[in-house]
ZASE-797948 format. One record per residue (C-alpha): x, y, z. Coordinates in steps of 0.1 Angstrom, whole numbers. Layout:
BEGIN
R     X     Y     Z
R     X     Y     Z
...
This chain:
BEGIN
R     X     Y     Z
R     3    -4     2
R    12    34   -11
R    20    64    15
R   -11    83    -4
R   -35    49     1
R   -24    46    38
R   -38    84    44
R   -66    82    22
R   -75    53    47
R   -69    75    79
R   -90   103    63
R  -120    80    61
R  -115    69    95
R  -116   102   108
R  -144   114    93
R  -160    78   103
R  -148    85   138
R  -161   121   139
R  -198   109   127
R  -202    85   155
R  -192   107   178
R  -214   138   169
R  -244   111   178
R  -230   105   214
R  -259   109   238
R  -238   126   264
R  -226   151   240
R  -242   187   239
R  -257   197   204
R  -223   223   205
R  -202   195   207
R  -220   172   182
R  -217   202   157
R  -181   211   163
R  -171   174   164
R  -186   166   128
R  -169   197   115
R  -138   190   128
R  -138   156   116
R  -148   160    82
R  -126   189    76
R   -97   167    90
R  -103   141    66
R  -106   163    37
R   -73   179    49
R   -58   146    50
R   -71   137    17
R   -53   171     4
R   -21   166    17
R   -20   129     2
R   -29   140   -32
R    -7   172   -31
R    25   149   -27
R    60   158   -18
R    64   161    22
R    45   126    24
R    35   120    61
R    40   152    77
R    22   173    48
R    -9   149    51
R   -10   152    90
R    -8   189    89
R   -35   189    61
R   -57   171    86
R   -48   195   113
R   -59   227    93
R   -88   208    80
R  -104   202   116
R   -93   234   118
R  -113   244    90
R  -141   220    98
R  -150   231   133
R  -151   272   122
R  -174   265    93
R  -201   239   113
R  -236   251   124
R  -237   256   166
R  -266   240   182
R  -267   267   213
R  -282   273   242
R  -296   302   223
R  -309   277   195
R  -320   254   217
R  -341   279   234
R  -354   291   201
R  -369   260   192
R  -388   259   222
R  -399   289   217
R  -413   287   184
R  -430   251   196
R  -449   268   217
R  -459   298   195
R  -469   275   167
R  -486   248   189
R  -518   236   169
R  -511   258   139
R  -499   228   120
R  -457   245   117
R  -434   216   118
R  -407   227   138
R  -372   207   143
R  -335   203   146
R  -319   193   111
R  -293   168   109
R  -265   200   102
R  -275   219   136
R  -303   244   118
R  -337   251   133
R  -364   244   107
R  -397   257   107
R  -420   240    76
R  -447   261    73
R  -484   246    56
R  -504   262    28
R  -536   259    56
R  -518   291    73
R  -494   305    49
R  -504   305    13
R  -534   302    -8
R  -533   285   -46
R  -511   312   -68
R  -510   336   -43
R  -481   351   -20
R  -501   370     4
R  -494   361    35
R  -525   349    54
R  -538   363    88
R  -531   328   109
R  -493   339    96
R  -485   370   108
R  -485   358   144
R  -462   330   138
R  -439   352   120
R  -443   379   148
R  -433   354   174
R  -404   343   151
R  -388   377   143
R  -388   382   182
R  -368   351   186
R  -347   363   157
R  -342   393   178
R  -332   373   209
R  -303   355   188
R  -286   381   164
R  -261   361   151
R  -281   338   132
R  -284   334    97
R  -321   328    79
R  -327   309    47
R  -361   311    35
R  -373   286     4
R  -408   288   -13
R  -424   258   -29
R  -455   256   -52
R  -478   227   -60
R  -476   212   -94
R  -506   235  -109
R  -493   258  -135
R  -464   254  -156
R  -429   264  -143
R  -431   297  -158
R  -458   305  -132
R  -444   285  -103
R  -411   292  -102
R  -413   329   -98
R  -440   324   -76
R  -422   303   -53
R  -395   331   -51
R  -423   356   -45
R  -434   337   -14
R  -401   336     1
R  -395   370    -3
R  -427   381    11
R  -419   362    42
R  -384   380    45
R  -401   414    37
R  -424   405    66
R  -395   396    91
R  -377   428    77
R  -406   449    87
R  -403   438   124
R  -367   448   127
R  -346   419   114
R  -317   430    91
R  -321   422    54
R  -283   410    51
R  -293   380    78
R  -318   364    49
R  -310   343    20
R  -341   337    -1
R  -347   307   -27
R  -379   294   -49
R  -381   258   -60
R  -415   257   -77
R  -431   226   -80
R  -397   208   -80
R  -393   197   -41
R  -428   181   -33
R  -432   164     2
R  -463   146   -12
R  -483   137   -43
R  -494   164   -64
R  -525   142   -77
R  -550   149   -51
R  -559   182   -32
R  -545   173     2
R  -510   167   -10
R  -511   200   -33
R  -519   219     2
R  -488   199    18
R  -467   211   -12
R  -477   247   -15
R  -456   257    14
R  -424   280    29
R  -394   264    49
R  -372   286    70
R  -343   274    84
R  -318   296   111
R  -284   289   114
R  -258   298   138
R  -222   293   129
R  -195   281   149
R  -170   311   155
């Protein structure tokens, strides 16, 4: 086995080990996020060091160390602030149909169905959606280091020429409502996916209603 092959195996082991560590029950969310990021960074650094050649093990080890630091730095953190924000949104949206969860990459996700968000072919924010966004804005003000991604979706009714801009408009209307509540515009990224990312069948009205939605993701970066 060549030196490069050996270090590639080491890199794979590092990534696998970090993944296992990130799932340990006795680790905090912050520790899990950092461990996963560090492990992936270390693996990538080791591969990079091995593939560049010239310097052998020392170069590969250095790449692993630098990669670990970079991976930890760019990973999302599930901090006490994020956990408090999740609990606040769970309480604020209880009984509304909004799903609040922690994603695998340590982001807070709000999945907002059409029942309270948007009617067919419309981007106007419904009255029932406004209290949810008001409470969400308050939670964002309490955690100012976070960044927000808003993704709009449509059902399959209509053509892509209609659905794609409609999904963007739904995301932008949601962002505009939140910026109107004092959240800095530079904290937001918006995206529209049209009918390209369904979570249910578009063959019936219930499935189309589920697909006509907005997803909001909140991330806090490892400092």
